[in-house]
C-alpha positions as CSV (number, residue, x, y, z in Angstrom):
1,X,116.1,53.9,23.3
2,X,116.1,50.5,21.9
3,X,113.3,49.0,19.7
4,X,112.0,46.7,22.5
5,X,111.8,49.5,25.0
6,X,110.0,51.8,22.5
7,X,107.5,49.1,21.6
8,X,106.7,48.4,25.3
9,X,106.0,52.1,26.0
10,X,103.8,52.4,22.9
11,X,101.7,49.4,23.9
12,X,101.3,50.8,27.5
13,X,100.2,54.2,26.1
14,X,97.6,52.6,23.8
15,X,96.2,50.5,26.6
16,X,95.9,53.6,28.8
17,X,93.6,55.2,26.2
18,X,91.1,52.2,26.3
19,X,88.1,52.4,28.7
20,X,89.0,51.0,32.1
21,X,87.2,47.9,33.1
22,X,87.6,46.4,36.5
23,X,88.3,42.7,36.4
24,X,87.7,40.4,39.3
25,X,90.7,38.8,40.7
26,X,91.1,35.1,40.0
27,X,89.0,33.1,42.5
28,X,87.0,36.1,43.6
29,X,83.4,35.5,44.8
30,X,81.2,36.5,41.8
31,X,77.8,36.0,43.5
32,X,75.8,39.2,43.5
33,X,75.5,41.1,46.7
34,X,71.9,42.0,47.8
35,X,70.5,44.4,50.3
36,X,66.9,44.2,51.6
37,X,65.1,47.3,52.8
38,X,62.1,47.3,55.2
39,X,58.6,46.8,53.9
40,X,56.3,49.7,54.9
41,X,52.5,49.3,55.1
42,X,50.9,51.0,52.2
43,X,48.1,53.5,52.8
44,X,44.7,51.7,52.9
45,X,46.3,48.3,53.4
46,X,44.6,47.9,56.8
47,X,41.1,46.4,56.5
48,X,38.7,45.4,59.3
49,X,40.8,46.8,62.2
50,X,39.3,49.1,64.7
51,X,40.7,52.5,65.8
52,X,43.3,50.8,68.0
53,X,44.1,47.9,65.7
54,X,47.7,47.2,64.8
55,X,48.3,50.6,63.2
56,X,50.7,51.4,66.1
57,X,52.6,48.2,65.2
58,X,53.4,49.2,61.6
59,X,57.1,49.7,62.1
60,X,57.4,46.4,63.9
61,X,55.5,44.5,61.2
62,X,57.8,46.1,58.5
63,X,60.8,45.0,60.5
64,X,59.5,41.5,60.8
65,X,58.9,41.3,57.0
66,X,62.5,42.6,56.4
67,X,63.9,39.8,58.6
68,X,61.7,37.2,56.9
69,X,62.9,38.2,53.5
70,X,66.6,38.2,54.4
71,X,66.2,34.7,56.0
72,X,64.4,33.3,52.9
73,X,67.0,34.8,50.5
74,X,69.8,33.4,52.5
75,X,68.3,29.9,52.7
76,X,66.8,29.6,49.2
77,X,69.7,31.5,47.6
78,X,72.5,29.7,49.5
79,X,75.5,29.5,47.2
80,X,73.9,32.0,44.8
81,X,73.6,35.3,46.6
82,X,75.4,37.3,49.3
83,X,73.2,39.3,51.7
84,X,74.5,42.4,53.4
85,X,74.0,42.4,57.2
86,X,71.0,44.4,58.2
87,X,72.8,46.3,61.0
88,X,75.6,47.3,58.7
89,X,73.1,48.5,56.1
90,X,71.3,50.6,58.7
91,X,74.5,52.1,60.0
92,X,75.7,53.2,56.5
93,X,72.4,54.7,55.6
94,X,72.1,56.6,58.9
95,X,75.7,57.9,58.4
96,X,74.7,59.2,55.0
97,X,71.3,60.5,56.3
98,X,69.4,58.2,54.0
99,X,66.4,56.5,55.6
100,X,65.9,52.8,55.0
101,X,62.2,52.8,55.9
102,X,59.5,53.5,53.4
103,X,59.2,52.5,49.7
104,X,62.1,54.1,47.8
105,X,62.2,55.1,44.2
106,X,64.8,53.8,41.7
107,X,67.1,56.8,42.0
108,X,67.3,56.6,45.8
109,X,67.7,52.8,45.7
110,X,70.6,53.1,43.3
111,X,72.2,55.7,45.6
112,X,71.7,53.4,48.6
113,X,73.0,50.4,46.7
114,X,76.2,52.2,45.7
115,X,76.9,53.3,49.2
116,X,76.6,49.8,50.7
117,X,78.3,48.1,47.7
118,X,75.6,45.8,46.4
119,X,74.3,44.9,43.0
120,X,70.6,44.6,43.8
121,X,68.3,46.4,46.2
122,X,65.1,44.6,47.3
123,X,62.3,46.9,48.3
124,X,58.5,46.7,48.4
125,X,55.4,47.2,50.6
126,X,52.6,45.5,52.4
127,X,49.6,46.2,50.3
128,X,47.1,44.3,52.4
129,X,46.8,43.1,56.0
130,X,43.1,42.4,56.6
131,X,41.3,41.2,59.7
132,X,37.8,39.6,59.9
133,X,36.5,38.5,63.2
134,X,33.7,36.2,64.2
135,X,32.6,34.6,67.5
136,X,30.5,36.2,70.2
137,X,30.6,38.1,73.4
138,X,28.6,36.9,76.5
139,X,27.4,40.4,77.4
140,X,26.3,39.4,80.8
141,X,24.4,36.3,79.7
142,X,26.7,33.8,81.5
143,X,26.7,36.0,84.6
144,X,22.9,36.1,84.6
145,X,22.7,32.4,84.3
146,X,25.2,31.9,87.1
147,X,23.2,34.2,89.4
148,X,20.1,32.1,88.8
149,X,21.9,28.8,89.3
150,X,23.8,30.0,92.4
151,X,22.2,33.2,93.7
152,X,24.7,33.4,96.6
153,X,27.7,32.8,94.4
154,X,30.8,35.0,94.2
155,X,30.1,38.3,92.6
156,X,33.6,38.5,91.2
157,X,33.1,35.1,89.4
158,X,29.8,36.3,88.0
159,X,31.5,39.5,86.7
160,X,34.3,37.6,85.1
161,X,31.9,35.3,83.4
162,X,29.8,38.2,82.1
163,X,32.9,39.5,80.3
164,X,34.0,36.4,78.5
165,X,34.9,37.0,74.8
166,X,35.1,34.1,72.5
167,X,36.8,35.2,69.2
168,X,37.8,33.6,66.0
169,X,39.4,35.5,63.2
170,X,40.7,35.2,59.7
171,X,43.6,37.2,58.3
172,X,44.9,37.9,54.8
173,X,48.0,39.6,53.6
174,X,49.6,40.7,50.3
175,X,53.2,41.7,49.6
176,X,54.5,43.6,46.6
177,X,58.2,43.5,45.9
178,X,60.6,45.0,43.4
179,X,64.3,44.3,42.7
180,X,66.4,47.2,41.4
181,X,69.7,46.8,39.6
182,X,72.1,49.3,41.1
183,X,74.3,49.3,38.0
184,X,71.5,50.2,35.6
185,X,68.9,51.8,37.8
186,X,66.3,49.4,36.2
187,X,63.6,47.4,38.0
188,X,64.6,43.9,36.8
189,X,61.9,42.0,38.7
190,X,58.6,42.5,40.4
191,X,56.6,39.9,42.4
192,X,53.4,39.9,44.4
193,X,51.9,37.2,46.5
194,X,49.0,36.9,48.9
195,X,47.8,34.4,51.5
196,X,45.2,33.7,54.2
197,X,45.1,32.3,57.7
198,X,41.6,31.2,58.7
199,X,39.8,30.3,61.9
200,X,42.6,31.5,64.2
201,X,42.0,32.0,67.9
202,X,43.2,35.4,68.9
203,X,43.9,37.4,72.1
204,X,41.6,40.3,72.6
205,X,42.2,43.5,74.6
206,X,40.0,45.4,76.9
207,X,36.5,45.2,75.5
208,X,37.4,42.4,73.2
209,X,37.1,44.5,70.1
210,X,40.8,44.8,69.3
211,X,43.4,42.1,68.6
212,X,46.6,42.3,70.6
213,X,50.0,42.4,69.0
214,X,51.2,38.9,68.1
215,X,54.4,38.5,66.1
216,X,53.7,34.8,65.6
217,X,50.5,35.7,63.8
218,X,52.4,38.0,61.5
219,X,54.8,35.2,60.7
220,X,51.9,32.8,60.0
221,X,50.3,35.2,57.5
222,X,53.4,36.5,55.7
223,X,56.0,33.8,55.9
224,X,54.4,31.6,53.1
225,X,54.0,34.8,51.1
226,X,57.7,35.7,51.5
227,X,58.8,32.2,50.6
228,X,57.0,32.4,47.3
229,X,58.3,35.9,46.5
230,X,61.9,35.0,47.4
231,X,61.8,32.1,45.0
232,X,60.7,34.3,42.1
233,X,63.2,37.1,42.6
234,X,66.2,34.8,43.2
235,X,65.7,33.4,39.7
236,X,65.9,36.9,38.3
237,X,68.9,38.0,40.4
238,X,70.9,34.9,39.4
239,X,69.7,34.7,35.8
240,X,68.6,31.1,36.2
């Protein structure tokens, strides 16, 4: 064996003993990949709602918040972040029997993040969704007046008038978010924001005591909140 051959083998052997560090290929996309989980409604977050309320819509509201956050991170973080597709995220988690609903701890988030190949996991919860109503119900007053003005009038019209509900409402929401670094298992950022929508006309159901599901209203309350939160966590994820 010649000297040059021996030297090459010796160098190769020494390099093999060094800790392996994966290096990105030249030109590789170095933007951090991010996954966003759904945002469950925390216990006690509901305030002012009756027994029917929007409790049955919790999963839908959580899903809406997840979509809003993904959209904001994509728009505000354009050129800085890569977002994993929600459908792909759900498929992988279901295959591994890991639920993506509910607030997860750091250990579970790290496990999820490694499965889907992301650097950061964004999770959190809705800590307030409050409803305060105002306005009045006619309670037969209009129907009674109509009967006096037009005694022979249509009874159906009087009945309809007697059940008129005029409602105004104000809503407030709060969102708490955390960003978990999958590589270290640490929470690298937390953010919380709240907002209000006042004097909003609402649809009422049945007796007029319950507000009907309205996704547009959810967007009005939480979209400004999500925009502010997204701005904060993008700074931390991109180290700006």
